[in-house]
RODO-2510 file (C-alpha; in nm, 4 decimals, decimal comma):
residues 294
     n   res          X          Y          Z
     1     m    16,8825    25,3090     4,2682
     2     g    16,5722    25,5521     4,3049
     3     f    16,2523    25,4662     4,3939
     4     n    15,8869    25,5970     4,3060
     5     c    15,6518    25,4729     4,5689
     6     s    15,4112    25,7654     4,4643
     7     a    15,3568    25,5582     4,1545
     8     v    15,1776    25,2725     4,3705
     9     e    14,9228    25,5861     4,4697
    10     n    14,8421    25,6784     4,0960
    11     d    14,8600    25,3281     3,9443
    12     s    14,5581    25,2654     3,7022
    13     h    14,6537    24,8960     3,7230
    14     a    14,6150    24,8904     4,0970
    15     d    14,4029    24,5484     4,1042
    16     l    14,7116    24,3955     3,9146
    17     r    14,9120    24,4987     4,1167
    18     l    14,7736    24,3902     4,4462
    19     f    14,7363    24,0592     4,2856
    20     q    15,1405    24,0641     4,2136
    21     r    15,1799    24,1429     4,5612
    22     v    14,9765    23,8671     4,7231
    23     a    15,0719    23,6052     4,4529
    24     y    15,4631    23,6891     4,5007
    25     m    15,4397    23,6716     4,8413
    26     l    15,2558    23,3332     4,8530
    27     v    15,5153    23,1649     4,6353
    28     f    15,7773    23,3171     4,8764
    29     t    15,6608    23,2232     5,1876
    30     v    15,5883    22,8456     5,0429
    31     g    15,8638    22,8007     4,8388
    32     l    16,1400    22,9015     5,0438
    33     p    16,0698    22,6467     5,3406
    34     l    15,9941    22,3603     5,0811
    35     n    16,2976    22,4300     4,9207
    36     i    16,4901    22,4771     5,2494
    37     s    16,3569    22,1275     5,3336
    38     a    16,4861    21,9476     5,0071
    39     l    16,8280    22,1064     5,0503
    40     w    16,8396    21,9453     5,3825
    41     f    16,6880    21,5996     5,2364
    42     f    16,9827    21,6274     4,9481
    43     s    17,2398    21,6855     5,2248
    44     r    17,1809    21,3447     5,3684
    45     i    17,2308    21,1645     5,0349
    46     q    17,5316    20,9577     5,0486
    47     h    17,5353    20,7873     4,7157
    48     w    17,4425    21,0223     4,4692
    49     t    17,2891    20,8987     4,1219
    50     d    17,2171    21,0752     3,8084
    51     t    16,8614    21,1211     3,8921
    52     h    16,9975    21,3188     4,2166
    53     v    17,2231    21,5359     4,0385
    54     y    16,9302    21,6731     3,7738
    55     m    16,7174    21,7221     4,0591
    56     a    16,9260    21,8951     4,2425
    57     n    17,0306    22,1314     3,9426
    58     l    16,6585    22,1807     3,9115
    59     m    16,6362    22,2515     4,3237
    60     l    16,9097    22,5374     4,2626
    61     a    16,7324    22,7184     3,9922
    62     d    16,4739    22,7213     4,2042
    63     v    16,6200    22,8458     4,4985
    64     l    16,8088    23,1121     4,3090
    65     l    16,4660    23,2246     4,1745
    66     i    16,3418    23,2288     4,5108
    67     l    16,5705    23,4108     4,6962
    68     f    16,5402    23,7172     4,4543
    69     l    16,1498    23,7379     4,4964
    70     p    16,1772    23,9888     4,7525
    71     f    16,2832    24,2504     4,4840
    72     r    15,9842    24,1608     4,2734
    73     i    15,7644    24,1986     4,6227
    74     f    15,9198    24,5361     4,7007
    75     q    15,8507    24,5984     4,3602
    76     t    15,4853    24,6246     4,4174
    77     f    15,4976    24,8021     4,7057
    78     c    15,7515    25,0896     4,5932
    79     p    15,8698    25,0562     4,1937
    80     i    16,2265    25,0277     4,1462
    81     d    16,3629    25,2901     3,9145
    82     p    16,4878    25,1185     3,5823
    83     s    16,8791    25,0650     3,6454
    84     a    17,1267    24,8103     3,5645
    85     l    17,0069    24,6326     3,8701
    86     c    16,6834    24,5682     3,6984
    87     t    16,8592    24,4296     3,3972
    88     f    17,0279    24,2018     3,6200
    89     l    16,6925    24,0940     3,8062
    90     i    16,5256    24,0411     3,4773
    91     c    16,8042    23,8033     3,3689
    92     v    16,8420    23,5848     3,6825
    93     h    16,4352    23,5756     3,6926
    94     y    16,4550    23,4058     3,3287
    95     s    16,7710    23,2332     3,3419
    96     n    16,6242    23,0449     3,6372
    97     m    16,3433    22,9603     3,4854
    98     y    16,4584    22,8581     3,1737
    99     v    16,7078    22,6405     3,3579
   100     s    16,4370    22,4316     3,5052
   101     i    16,2575    22,4253     3,1665
   102     f    16,5663    22,2750     3,0135
   103     t    16,6477    22,0394     3,3403
   104     i    16,2663    21,8876     3,3201
   105     m    16,3316    21,8066     2,9597
   106     v    16,6262    21,6182     2,9938
   107     i    16,4719    21,4733     3,2875
   108     s    16,2087    21,3661     3,0893
   109     a    16,4698    21,2132     2,7861
   110     h    16,6887    21,0504     3,1008
   111     r    16,3447    20,8664     3,2294
   112     l    16,2638    20,7246     2,8804
   113     a    16,6208    20,5987     2,8369
   114     v    16,6503    20,4158     3,1600
   115     i    16,2703    20,2767     3,1153
   116     r    16,3448    20,1703     2,7585
   117     f    16,6825    20,0100     2,7762
   118     p    16,7153    19,8980     3,1352
   119     l    17,0220    19,7285     3,0692
   120     l    17,2132    19,9783     2,8890
   121     a    17,1349    20,1828     3,1452
   122     r    17,2788    19,9390     3,4314
   123     a    17,6141    19,9160     3,2092
   124     l    17,6525    20,2910     3,2273
   125     q    17,5623    20,3732     3,5404
   126     t    17,9116    20,4401     3,6729
   127     r    17,9267    20,7297     3,3751
   128     r    17,5869    20,8631     3,3952
   129     k    17,6818    21,0918     3,6772
   130     t    17,9618    21,2145     3,5361
   131     m    17,7182    21,2634     3,1921
   132     a    17,4428    21,4623     3,4465
   133     r    17,6975    21,6774     3,5752
   134     v    17,8290    21,7571     3,2288
   135     v    17,4719    21,8351     3,1212
   136     c    17,3620    22,0638     3,3950
   137     l    17,6807    22,2664     3,3433
   138     f    17,5884    22,3072     2,9701
   139     i    17,2410    22,3921     3,0716
   140     w    17,3854    22,6920     3,2744
   141     v    17,6289    22,7907     3,0569
   142     f    17,3861    22,8045     2,7501
   143     v    17,1039    22,9858     2,9070
   144     i    17,3616    23,2496     3,0641
   145     a    17,4849    23,2885     2,7131
   146     i    17,1450    23,3545     2,5535
   147     c    17,0732    23,5992     2,8541
   148     a    17,3920    23,7897     2,7721
   149     a    17,3582    23,7693     2,3918
   150     f    16,9994    23,9529     2,4211
   151     s    17,0393    24,1688     2,7214
   152     s    16,9797    24,4594     2,5329
   153     n    16,6066    24,3580     2,5486
   154     m    16,6201    24,4505     2,9003
   155     f    16,8181    24,7692     2,8989
   156     p    16,7003    25,0338     3,1503
   157     k    16,5987    25,2559     2,8788
   158     k    16,3548    24,9975     2,7758
   159     l    16,2364    24,9467     3,0987
   160     r    15,8968    25,1543     3,2540
   161     e    16,0156    25,0039     3,6016
   162     c    16,1861    24,6847     3,7460
   163     y    16,0325    24,3596     3,5741
   164     e    15,8106    24,5604     3,3271
   165     r    15,9128    24,7029     2,9982
   166     k    15,7812    24,9880     2,8077
   167     h    15,4960    24,8950     2,5867
   168     e    15,6441    25,0550     2,2781
   169     h    15,9649    24,8494     2,3232
   170     l    15,8851    24,5429     2,1675
   171     l    16,1119    24,2131     2,2473
   172     d    16,3635    24,1704     1,9622
   173     f    16,2083    23,9337     1,7094
   174     p    16,5092    23,6963     1,6878
   175     f    16,5208    23,6979     2,0938
   176     l    16,1562    23,6194     2,0671
   177     l    16,2036    23,3235     1,8330
   178     v    16,4588    23,1927     2,0552
   179     l    16,2304    23,2027     2,3603
   180     e    15,9368    23,0495     2,1796
   181     i    16,0731    22,8100     1,9941
   182     v    16,4517    22,6780     2,1598
   183     g    16,2795    22,7988     2,5183
   184     y    15,9529    22,6546     2,4674
   185     l    15,8251    22,4516     2,1471
   186     l    16,1395    22,2359     2,1699
   187     p    16,1336    22,1404     2,5294
   188     v    15,7598    22,0706     2,5652
   189     a    15,7780    21,8504     2,2232
   190     i    16,0339    21,6461     2,4028
   191     v    15,8880    21,6256     2,7403
   192     t    15,5228    21,5346     2,5917
   193     t    15,6881    21,2754     2,3866
   194     c    15,9310    21,1435     2,6373
   195     s    15,6246    21,1156     2,9167
   196     g    15,4132    20,9639     2,6569
   197     q    15,6301    20,7030     2,5632
   198     a    15,7297    20,6169     2,9335
   199     i    15,3444    20,6422     3,0197
   200     c    15,2949    20,3612     2,7688
   201     l    15,6193    20,1524     2,8246
   202     l    15,4967    20,1254     3,1975
   203     n    15,1622    20,0647     3,1148
   204     k    15,2207    19,7989     2,8711
   205     s    15,4824    19,5958     3,1221
   206     t    15,2150    19,6434     3,3790
   207     e    14,9635    19,4893     3,1491
   208     n    15,1926    19,2279     3,0581
   209     q    15,3382    19,0951     3,3936
   210     l    14,9598    19,1577     3,5927
   211     q    14,9547    18,7804     3,6752
   212     h    15,3026    18,7507     3,7248
   213     a    15,4277    19,0293     3,9182
   214     e    15,3993    19,0696     4,2928
   215     r    15,1513    19,3281     4,3517
   216     k    15,4235    19,6053     4,5107
   217     h    15,5721    19,6062     4,1747
   218     v    15,2719    19,6613     3,9712
   219     l    15,1311    19,9217     4,2205
   220     e    15,5055    20,0652     4,1891
   221     r    15,4712    20,1193     3,8071
   222     k    15,1364    20,2758     3,8710
   223     r    15,2828    20,5289     4,1193
   224     v    15,5439    20,5812     3,8361
   225     v    15,2739    20,6704     3,5564
   226     a    15,1135    20,8868     3,8078
   227     i    15,4128    21,0942     3,8765
   228     i    15,4878    21,1227     3,4794
   229     t    15,1302    21,2259     3,4363
   230     a    15,1749    21,4764     3,7000
   231     n    15,5199    21,6082     3,6076
   232     l    15,3857    21,6420     3,2428
   233     i    15,0814    21,8818     3,3418
   234     i    15,2696    22,0797     3,5766
   235     f    15,5027    22,1591     3,2709
   236     l    15,2319    22,2270     3,0802
   237     v    15,0156    22,4674     3,3095
   238     c    15,3190    22,6469     3,4676
   239     f    15,4732    22,7045     3,1195
   240     s    15,2417    22,7369     2,8106
   241     p    15,0718    23,0843     2,9360
   242     i    15,3841    23,2776     2,9436
   243     h    15,4886    23,2099     2,6345
   244     l    15,1344    23,2463     2,4657
   245     a    15,1864    23,5803     2,6598
   246     h    15,5066    23,6993     2,5237
   247     l    15,3270    23,6071     2,1739
   248     l    15,0432    23,8058     2,2437
   249     k    15,2351    24,1212     2,3443
   250     y    15,4511    24,1287     2,0387
   251     l    15,1318    24,0771     1,8358
   252     k    14,9360    24,3722     2,0025
   253     s    15,2367    24,5947     1,8511
   254     g    15,3428    24,7501     2,1903
   255     k    14,9849    24,8659     2,2551
   256     s    14,8559    24,8826     2,6142
   257     v    14,5619    24,6485     2,6467
   258     l    14,4425    24,5600     3,0184
   259     f    14,3747    24,1785     2,9193
   260     t    14,7146    24,1419     2,7303
   261     d    14,8869    24,3179     3,0568
   262     a    14,6874    24,1100     3,3409
   263     f    14,7158    23,7831     3,1145
   264     y    15,1364    23,8289     3,0889
   265     e    15,1487    23,9517     3,4577
   266     v    14,9653    23,6372     3,5557
   267     s    15,1197    23,3988     3,3618
   268     e    15,4361    23,5161     3,4602
   269     w    15,3058    23,4153     3,8363
   270     i    15,2193    23,0732     3,7247
   271     a    15,5833    23,0286     3,5577
   272     t    15,7014    23,1168     3,8909
   273     t    15,4872    22,8819     4,0843
   274     n    15,6598    22,5762     3,9293
   275     c    15,9580    22,6464     4,1935
   276     c    15,6983    22,5413     4,4825
   277     l    15,5670    22,2370     4,2765
   278     d    15,8844    22,0998     4,1618
   279     a    15,9014    22,0125     4,5608
   280     v    15,6407    21,7239     4,4947
   281     g    15,9257    21,5536     4,2588
   282     y    16,1712    21,6090     4,5335
   283     y    15,8883    21,4498     4,7820
   284     f    15,8727    21,1135     4,5455
   285     l    16,2756    21,0942     4,4797
   286     l    16,3388    21,1619     4,8538
   287     k    16,1036    20,9780     5,0329
   288     k    16,3160    20,6665     5,1196
   289     v    16,5427    20,9449     5,2957
   290     f    16,2538    20,9574     5,5805
   291     k    16,3407    20,5759     5,5823
   292     g    16,7072    20,5930     5,6105
   293     k    16,7559    20,3966     5,3256
   294     t    16,9209    20,6241     5,0878
***
């Protein structure tokens, strides 16, 4: 593994490299303690549910992404020459991102199913945790298989430096289609549809029971609506720009354009911030732990 530290001094995109340096250091310093705290909270849960399994899987993806961020930060100070390590680091980075995307997709579908079919959800309660574990395992196997199948896109000969491809080497079109359709359009359609339906059902339930339900139950439904809305917004904000950036880079036919390069790097950082924003979901799920009720 070699280094090319002089490249920083002669970098024509020095401002962009400075942004990456500060931005990823911020994600690391904020995300690490947040996720360590989440790990501690999860360790205090005595009776796990399927929701806990899904959230733990999401947290695992976030933790792994954060643990490898120091390589990304070091890259901004002293670029690492393309090697097999770079291929591995890129695979780890994107694997964890797509595990997060698919896990959030499954959480949205699961949440709608519980809201729409509460009696069936209770009847299957003993099986739901096992099903959740199988689904999470499948997500990891599926994402790793996709990464392995298209790993040639991240071979050292196609990299200018670690985490940065040569402009003349575009992503293979089949790989781009998988990223855009399977990795984004399908999940965003499911997350948006399920979140929208869940919000409508909860609002309708609140309106129907406003005169009869206790105030605390009404407030609880409103709180859940707010959480679902926030999760949807975070998902769209974090993962939409990076997939638009992939498409823009491909359409530019490998040409180095300052706006496209900057948009891609900023979008990639925004996607990474999801590992910090997920902590909001952990808080609302685990706040009973603070009271010792879990």
